[in-house]
C-alpha positions in Angstrom: -66.9 52.6 -28.3 -64.3 55.4 -28.1 -62.6 53.6 -25.2 -62.4 50.3 -27.1 -60.9 52.2 -30.1 -58.3 53.9 -27.9 -57.5 50.5 -26.3 -57.0 48.9 -29.8 -54.8 51.8 -30.8 -52.7 51.4 -27.6 -52.4 47.6 -28.2 -51.3 48.1 -31.7 -48.7 50.8 -30.6 -47.4 48.5 -27.9 -47.2 45.6 -30.4 -45.2 47.8 -32.8 -42.8 48.9 -30.0 -42.3 45.3 -28.9 -41.8 44.3 -32.6 -39.2 47.0 -33.2 -37.4 46.3 -29.9 -37.2 42.6 -30.9 -35.9 43.6 -34.4 -33.3 45.9 -32.7 -32.1 43.1 -30.4 -31.9 40.6 -33.2 -29.9 43.0 -35.4 -27.7 43.8 -32.5 -27.1 40.1 -31.7 -26.2 39.4 -35.4 -23.9 42.4 -35.4 -22.1 41.3 -32.2 -21.8 37.7 -33.5 -20.4 39.1 -36.8 -17.9 41.2 -35.0 -16.9 38.3 -32.8 -16.5 35.9 -35.8 -14.5 38.6 -37.7 -12.2 39.0 -34.7 -11.8 35.2 -34.4 -11.0 34.9 -38.1 -8.4 37.7 -37.7 -6.9 35.9 -34.8 -6.7 32.7 -36.8 -5.1 34.5 -39.7 -2.5 36.0 -37.4 -1.9 32.5 -35.8 -1.6 31.0 -39.3 1.0 33.5 -40.4 3.0 33.0 -37.2 2.9 29.2 -37.5 3.9 29.5 -41.2 6.9 31.7 -40.4 7.9 29.5 -37.5 7.6 26.3 -39.6 9.7 27.9 -42.4 12.4 28.9 -40.0 12.4 25.5 -38.3 12.7 23.8 -41.7 15.6 26.0 -42.6 17.3 25.3 -39.2 16.8 21.6 -39.7 18.3 21.9 -43.2 21.3 23.8 -41.9 21.9 21.2 -39.2 21.6 18.4 -41.8 24.1 20.2 -44.1 26.5 20.8 -41.1 26.4 17.1 -40.2 26.9 16.0 -43.8 29.9 18.4 -44.2 31.5 17.1 -41.0 30.6 13.4 -41.1 30.4 12.5 -44.8 31.9 15.0 -47.2 34.7 15.9 -44.8 35.6 12.2 -44.4 35.6 11.7 -48.2 37.8 14.7 -48.7 40.2 13.4 -46.1 40.3 10.0 -47.9 41.0 11.7 -51.2 43.8 13.7 -49.7 45.3 10.5 -48.1 45.1 8.6 -51.3 46.8 11.3 -53.3 49.5 11.7 -50.7 50.3 8.0 -50.5 50.4 7.2 -54.2 53.6 5.2 -55.0 54.6 6.2 -58.5 57.3 3.6 -58.5 54.6 0.9 -58.3 52.3 1.5 -61.3 49.8 -1.2 -60.4 49.3 0.0 -56.8 49.2 3.6 -58.0 46.5 2.8 -60.5 44.4 1.1 -57.8 44.7 4.2 -55.6 43.9 6.5 -58.5 40.8 4.5 -59.4 39.6 4.6 -55.8 40.3 8.3 -55.7 38.2 8.9 -58.9 35.3 7.0 -57.3 35.5 9.0 -54.1 35.7 12.2 -56.1 32.6 11.3 -58.1 30.7 10.5 -54.9 31.9 13.8 -53.4 30.6 15.8 -56.3 27.2 13.9 -56.2 26.9 14.6 -52.4 27.8 18.3 -52.9 25.0 18.6 -55.5 22.5 17.0 -53.1 23.5 19.4 -50.4 23.1 22.4 -52.8 19.6 21.1 -53.5 18.8 20.9 -49.8 19.9 24.5 -49.3 17.1 25.7 -51.6 14.6 27.1 -49.1 11.7 26.6 -51.7 12.5 22.9 -52.0 9.5 21.6 -50.0 6.9 23.6 -51.9 8.7 23.0 -55.2 8.7 19.2 -55.0 5.4 18.9 -53.2 4.4 17.3 -49.9 4.4 13.6 -51.1 8.0 13.8 -52.5 9.2 15.6 -49.5 7.8 12.9 -47.2 9.4 10.2 -49.4 12.7 12.0 -49.1 12.3 12.2 -45.3 11.8 8.4 -45.1 14.8 7.8 -47.4 17.0 10.1 -45.2 16.0 8.1 -42.1 16.6 4.8 -43.9 20.1 5.9 -44.9 21.2 6.2 -41.3 21.2 2.4 -41.2 19.7 2.6 -37.7 16.0 2.7 -38.5 13.8 1.1 -41.1 11.6 3.8 -42.6 8.8 3.5 -45.2 6.5 5.9 -47.0 3.2 4.6 -48.4 0.8 6.7 -50.5 -2.8 5.5 -51.1 -4.5 7.5 -53.9 -3.5 10.9 -55.1 -4.8 13.8 -53.0 -5.7 17.1 -54.7 -3.3 20.0 -54.7 -2.4 21.3 -51.2 -1.6 24.9 -50.8 2.1 25.8 -50.3 1.4 27.3 -46.8 -0.3 24.1 -45.6 2.4 22.0 -47.2 5.0 23.7 -45.2 3.1 23.4 -41.9 2.2 19.7 -42.5 5.8 18.8 -43.5 7.1 20.5 -40.3 4.5 18.6 -38.2 5.7 15.3 -39.7 9.3 16.3 -39.0 8.5 17.1 -35.4 6.7 13.8 -34.9 9.6 11.9 -36.5 12.2 13.7 -34.4 10.2 12.8 -31.3 10.3 9.1 -32.4 14.0 9.2 -33.1 14.9 10.9 -29.8 12.5 9.3 -27.3 10.7 6.2 -28.6 13.6 3.7 -29.0 11.9 2.5 -32.1 13.5 0.6 -34.9 10.8 1.2 -37.5 9.0 4.3 -38.6 6.1 4.4 -41.2 4.7 7.4 -42.9 1.4 6.8 -44.7 -1.0 9.0 -46.7 -4.6 8.2 -47.4 -7.1 10.3 -49.5 -10.8 9.3 -49.8 -14.1 11.1 -49.9 -12.4 14.6 -49.7 -10.7 13.5 -46.5 -6.8 13.7 -46.3 -5.2 11.6 -43.7 -1.5 11.5 -42.8 -0.2 8.9 -40.3 3.2 8.6 -38.7 3.7 5.4 -36.7 6.6 3.8 -34.9 7.2 0.5 -33.0 8.8 2.2 -30.0 8.2 2.0 -26.3 5.1 4.2 -26.4 3.8 6.5 -23.6 0.7 7.6 -21.7 -0.8 10.3 -23.9 -2.8 12.2 -21.2 0.2 12.3 -18.9 2.3 13.7 -21.7 -0.2 16.4 -22.4 0.0 17.6 -18.8 3.8 17.4 -18.9 5.6 20.8 -18.9 8.8 19.4 -20.4 9.7 19.8 -24.0 8.2 16.4 -25.0 4.9 17.4 -23.4 4.9 20.8 -25.0 5.6 19.0 -28.4 2.2 17.4 -28.4 0.5 20.7 -27.5 2.5 22.5 -30.2 1.3 19.9 -32.8 -2.3 20.5 -31.8 -1.8 24.3 -32.2 -0.3 23.8 -35.7 -3.2 21.5 -36.6 -5.7 24.1 -35.5 -4.4 26.9 -37.7 -4.8 24.7 -40.9 -8.2 23.4 -39.8 -6.9 19.9 -39.3 -7.4 17.4 -36.5 -4.6 15.5 -34.8 -4.9 12.3 -32.8 -2.1 10.6 -30.9 -2.6 6.9 -30.1 -0.1 5.3 -27.8 0.4 3.3 -24.6 3.5 2.0 -22.8 5.0 -0.9 -24.8 2.6 -0.4 -27.7 4.4 2.1 -30.0 2.9 5.4 -31.2 0.6 6.4 -34.0 -0.1 10.0 -34.8 -2.9 10.8 -37.2 -3.4 14.2 -38.9 -6.7 14.6 -40.9 -8.3 17.4 -42.7 -10.9 18.0 -45.5 -9.6 18.9 -48.9 
Protein backbone atom coordinates (compact mmCIF):
# COMPACT_ATOMS: atom_id res chain seq x y z
CA UNK A 1 0.00 0.00 0.00
CA UNK A 2 2.82 2.38 0.97
CA UNK A 3 4.75 1.42 -2.14
CA UNK A 4 1.76 2.20 -4.37
CA UNK A 5 1.32 5.56 -2.64
CA UNK A 6 5.01 6.39 -3.13
CA UNK A 7 4.75 5.32 -6.78
CA UNK A 8 1.74 7.61 -7.32
CA UNK A 9 3.56 10.51 -5.68
CA UNK A 10 6.59 9.89 -7.92
CA UNK A 11 4.40 9.76 -11.03
CA UNK A 12 2.69 13.01 -10.08
CA UNK A 13 6.07 14.66 -9.40
CA UNK A 14 7.45 13.48 -12.74
CA UNK A 15 4.31 14.71 -14.51
CA UNK A 16 4.67 18.13 -12.89
CA UNK A 17 8.35 18.29 -13.89
CA UNK A 18 7.51 17.35 -17.47
CA UNK A 19 4.65 19.88 -17.48
CA UNK A 20 6.88 22.69 -16.24
CA UNK A 21 9.64 21.73 -18.67
CA UNK A 22 7.13 21.88 -21.53
CA UNK A 23 5.85 25.25 -20.32
CA UNK A 24 9.44 26.49 -20.10
CA UNK A 25 10.22 25.44 -23.68
CA UNK A 26 6.95 26.90 -24.99
CA UNK A 27 7.66 30.24 -23.30
CA UNK A 28 11.26 30.12 -24.52
CA UNK A 29 10.09 29.39 -28.07
CA UNK A 30 7.61 32.28 -27.98
CA UNK A 31 10.30 34.61 -26.60
CA UNK A 32 12.78 33.59 -29.32
CA UNK A 33 10.12 34.03 -32.00
CA UNK A 34 9.17 37.42 -30.59
CA UNK A 35 12.79 38.58 -30.55
CA UNK A 36 13.29 37.31 -34.11
CA UNK A 37 10.12 39.07 -35.31
CA UNK A 38 11.16 42.25 -33.51
CA UNK A 39 14.56 42.11 -35.18
CA UNK A 40 12.98 41.49 -38.60
CA UNK A 41 10.64 44.47 -38.08
CA UNK A 42 13.58 46.64 -37.08
CA UNK A 43 15.47 45.56 -40.21
CA UNK A 44 12.40 46.38 -42.34
CA UNK A 45 12.11 49.80 -40.69
CA UNK A 46 15.77 50.53 -41.45
CA UNK A 47 15.35 49.32 -45.04
CA UNK A 48 12.22 51.43 -45.43
CA UNK A 49 14.04 54.55 -44.17
CA UNK A 50 16.98 53.87 -46.48
CA UNK A 51 14.73 53.32 -49.50
CA UNK A 52 12.72 56.45 -48.67
CA UNK A 53 15.84 58.60 -48.46
CA UNK A 54 17.24 57.04 -51.61
CA UNK A 55 13.98 57.62 -53.50
CA UNK A 56 13.81 61.25 -52.35
CA UNK A 57 17.39 61.88 -53.48
CA UNK A 58 16.76 60.18 -56.84
CA UNK A 59 13.61 62.27 -57.42
CA UNK A 60 15.58 65.43 -56.63
CA UNK A 61 18.34 64.32 -59.01
CA UNK A 62 15.77 63.61 -61.75
CA UNK A 63 14.23 67.03 -61.14
CA UNK A 64 17.57 68.81 -61.38
CA UNK A 65 18.40 66.95 -64.60
CA UNK A 66 15.02 67.93 -66.04
CA UNK A 67 15.53 71.58 -65.02
CA UNK A 68 19.02 71.55 -66.53
CA UNK A 69 17.70 70.19 -69.85
CA UNK A 70 14.84 72.70 -69.88
CA UNK A 71 17.21 75.60 -69.20
CA UNK A 72 19.56 74.48 -71.96
CA UNK A 73 17.14 73.26 -74.64
CA UNK A 74 13.98 75.30 -74.14
CA UNK A 75 14.40 78.40 -72.03
CA UNK A 76 17.90 79.09 -73.37
CA UNK A 77 16.59 78.80 -76.92
CA UNK A 78 13.66 81.17 -76.27
CA UNK A 79 15.95 83.70 -74.58
CA UNK A 80 18.23 83.58 -77.63
CA UNK A 81 15.27 84.13 -79.97
CA UNK A 82 14.10 87.11 -77.88
CA UNK A 83 17.60 88.59 -78.03
CA UNK A 84 17.83 88.06 -81.81
CA UNK A 85 14.39 89.63 -82.35
CA UNK A 86 15.26 92.69 -80.29
CA UNK A 87 18.64 93.11 -82.03
CA UNK A 88 17.15 92.86 -85.53
CA UNK A 89 14.17 95.19 -85.16
CA UNK A 90 14.17 97.68 -88.05
CA UNK A 91 12.72 100.87 -86.63
CA UNK A 92 12.61 102.42 -90.11
CA UNK A 93 10.09 99.75 -91.10
CA UNK A 94 7.19 100.11 -88.60
CA UNK A 95 5.17 97.19 -89.98
CA UNK A 96 8.06 94.71 -89.79
CA UNK A 97 9.07 96.10 -86.40
CA UNK A 98 5.56 95.55 -85.00
CA UNK A 99 5.57 91.96 -86.24
CA UNK A 100 8.89 91.31 -84.51
CA UNK A 101 7.71 93.01 -81.32
CA UNK A 102 4.52 90.91 -81.29
CA UNK A 103 6.54 87.74 -81.76
CA UNK A 104 8.91 88.84 -78.98
CA UNK A 105 5.97 89.47 -76.61
CA UNK A 106 4.65 85.94 -77.28
CA UNK A 107 8.09 84.44 -76.64
CA UNK A 108 8.44 86.45 -73.43
CA UNK A 109 5.05 85.26 -72.14
CA UNK A 110 5.99 81.66 -72.92
CA UNK A 111 9.35 82.16 -71.22
CA UNK A 112 7.67 83.45 -68.05
CA UNK A 113 5.23 80.52 -68.05
CA UNK A 114 8.03 77.98 -68.45
CA UNK A 115 10.06 79.63 -65.69
CA UNK A 116 7.06 79.36 -63.35
CA UNK A 117 6.72 75.65 -64.20
CA UNK A 118 10.40 75.14 -63.46
CA UNK A 119 10.11 76.89 -60.11
CA UNK A 120 7.23 74.52 -59.26
CA UNK A 121 9.32 71.50 -60.24
CA UNK A 122 12.10 72.64 -57.93
CA UNK A 123 9.79 72.24 -54.93
CA UNK A 124 11.05 69.07 -53.23
CA UNK A 125 7.63 68.52 -51.61
CA UNK A 126 5.78 68.61 -54.91
CA UNK A 127 5.09 64.86 -55.18
CA UNK A 128 3.54 64.54 -51.72
CA UNK A 129 1.76 67.89 -52.07
CA UNK A 130 -0.08 67.08 -55.31
CA UNK A 131 -0.50 63.37 -54.56
CA UNK A 132 0.46 60.23 -56.45
CA UNK A 133 -2.33 60.34 -59.05
CA UNK A 134 -1.54 63.88 -60.21
CA UNK A 135 2.19 63.15 -60.14
CA UNK A 136 1.67 60.15 -62.45
CA UNK A 137 -0.53 62.25 -64.74
CA UNK A 138 2.25 64.86 -64.92
CA UNK A 139 4.77 62.13 -65.72
CA UNK A 140 2.67 60.94 -68.67
CA UNK A 141 2.22 64.52 -69.92
CA UNK A 142 5.96 65.16 -69.68
CA UNK A 143 6.67 62.08 -71.83
CA UNK A 144 3.95 63.08 -74.31
CA UNK A 145 5.49 66.54 -74.72
CA UNK A 146 8.68 65.03 -76.11
CA UNK A 147 6.78 64.24 -79.30
CA UNK A 148 8.64 60.92 -79.51
CA UNK A 149 6.31 58.76 -77.40
CA UNK A 150 2.58 58.46 -76.90
CA UNK A 151 1.92 58.33 -73.15
CA UNK A 152 -1.39 57.93 -71.32
CA UNK A 153 -2.51 57.79 -67.71
CA UNK A 154 -5.75 56.02 -66.77
CA UNK A 155 -7.27 55.93 -63.27
CA UNK A 156 -10.05 53.49 -62.42
CA UNK A 157 -11.75 54.37 -59.12
CA UNK A 158 -10.34 56.58 -56.40
CA UNK A 159 -7.96 54.81 -53.99
CA UNK A 160 -7.87 55.85 -50.34
CA UNK A 161 -5.13 58.12 -49.10
CA UNK A 162 -1.61 56.73 -49.52
CA UNK A 163 1.02 57.79 -46.99
CA UNK A 164 3.58 60.36 -48.11
CA UNK A 165 6.41 57.87 -47.64
CA UNK A 166 4.76 55.20 -49.81
CA UNK A 167 3.82 57.85 -52.38
CA UNK A 168 7.47 58.83 -52.80
CA UNK A 169 8.66 55.23 -53.17
CA UNK A 170 5.83 54.28 -55.57
CA UNK A 171 6.44 57.36 -57.70
CA UNK A 172 10.16 56.64 -57.88
CA UNK A 173 9.42 53.01 -58.84
CA UNK A 174 7.23 54.23 -61.72
CA UNK A 175 9.95 56.67 -62.79
CA UNK A 176 12.48 53.85 -62.83
CA UNK A 177 10.19 51.58 -64.87
CA UNK A 178 9.49 54.38 -67.36
CA UNK A 179 13.17 55.29 -67.67
CA UNK A 180 13.95 51.64 -68.47
CA UNK A 181 11.28 51.72 -71.19
CA UNK A 182 12.58 54.98 -72.67
CA UNK A 183 16.19 53.78 -72.70
CA UNK A 184 15.95 50.11 -73.62
CA UNK A 185 12.54 49.08 -74.97
CA UNK A 186 12.42 50.98 -78.29
CA UNK A 187 8.74 51.54 -77.49
CA UNK A 188 6.50 54.17 -79.06
CA UNK A 189 3.69 53.94 -76.48
CA UNK A 190 3.72 53.91 -72.69
CA UNK A 191 0.60 53.47 -70.55
CA UNK A 192 0.28 54.07 -66.80
CA UNK A 193 -2.86 52.62 -65.25
CA UNK A 194 -4.22 52.61 -61.69
CA UNK A 195 -6.93 50.25 -60.39
CA UNK A 196 -8.48 50.10 -56.94
CA UNK A 197 -11.02 47.45 -55.91
CA UNK A 198 -11.71 45.41 -52.77
CA UNK A 199 -8.93 47.15 -50.80
CA UNK A 200 -6.39 46.17 -53.47
CA UNK A 201 -4.35 48.93 -55.16
CA UNK A 202 -2.79 48.03 -58.51
CA UNK A 203 -0.45 50.23 -60.54
CA UNK A 204 0.52 49.05 -64.03
CA UNK A 205 3.11 50.46 -66.42
CA UNK A 206 3.07 48.93 -69.92
CA UNK A 207 4.92 49.61 -73.17
CA UNK A 208 4.77 48.23 -76.71
CA UNK A 209 8.53 47.80 -76.99
CA UNK A 210 10.76 44.89 -77.95
CA UNK A 211 10.38 43.11 -74.60
CA UNK A 212 12.90 40.79 -72.97
CA UNK A 213 13.30 37.47 -71.17
CA UNK A 214 12.51 38.29 -67.53
CA UNK A 215 14.40 35.42 -65.88
CA UNK A 216 17.53 36.14 -67.89
CA UNK A 217 17.37 39.79 -66.89
CA UNK A 218 17.07 38.90 -63.19
CA UNK A 219 20.34 36.99 -63.39
CA UNK A 220 22.01 39.76 -65.39
CA UNK A 221 24.61 41.70 -63.36
CA UNK A 222 24.34 44.78 -65.61
CA UNK A 223 22.46 47.93 -64.62
CA UNK A 224 19.30 46.76 -66.41
CA UNK A 225 19.31 43.46 -64.51
CA UNK A 226 19.99 45.20 -61.23
CA UNK A 227 17.07 47.53 -62.00
CA UNK A 228 14.54 44.70 -61.69
CA UNK A 229 16.10 43.48 -58.46
CA UNK A 230 16.08 47.03 -57.11
CA UNK A 231 12.39 47.37 -57.93
CA UNK A 232 11.63 44.18 -56.00
CA UNK A 233 13.56 45.49 -52.99
CA UNK A 234 11.61 48.75 -53.05
CA UNK A 235 8.34 46.83 -53.30
CA UNK A 236 9.28 44.67 -50.32
CA UNK A 237 9.79 47.60 -47.94
CA UNK A 238 6.27 48.95 -48.62
CA UNK A 239 4.67 45.48 -48.42
CA UNK A 240 3.87 45.49 -52.14
CA UNK A 241 4.20 42.81 -54.79
CA UNK A 242 5.76 43.48 -58.18
CA UNK A 243 5.34 41.33 -61.29
CA UNK A 244 7.08 41.86 -64.59
CA UNK A 245 5.50 40.28 -67.67
CA UNK A 246 7.53 40.39 -70.87
CA UNK A 247 8.87 38.34 -73.73
CA UNK A 248 10.95 39.20 -76.80
CA UNK A 249 8.76 41.09 -79.26
CA UNK A 250 5.82 41.25 -76.84
CA UNK A 251 6.36 44.53 -74.97
CA UNK A 252 6.60 44.78 -71.19
CA UNK A 253 4.00 45.09 -68.43
CA UNK A 254 5.08 45.80 -64.85
CA UNK A 255 2.44 45.45 -62.13
CA UNK A 256 2.77 46.80 -58.58
CA UNK A 257 0.03 45.70 -56.16
CA UNK A 258 -0.56 46.18 -52.46
CA UNK A 259 -3.38 46.18 -49.92
CA UNK A 260 -4.73 49.56 -48.75
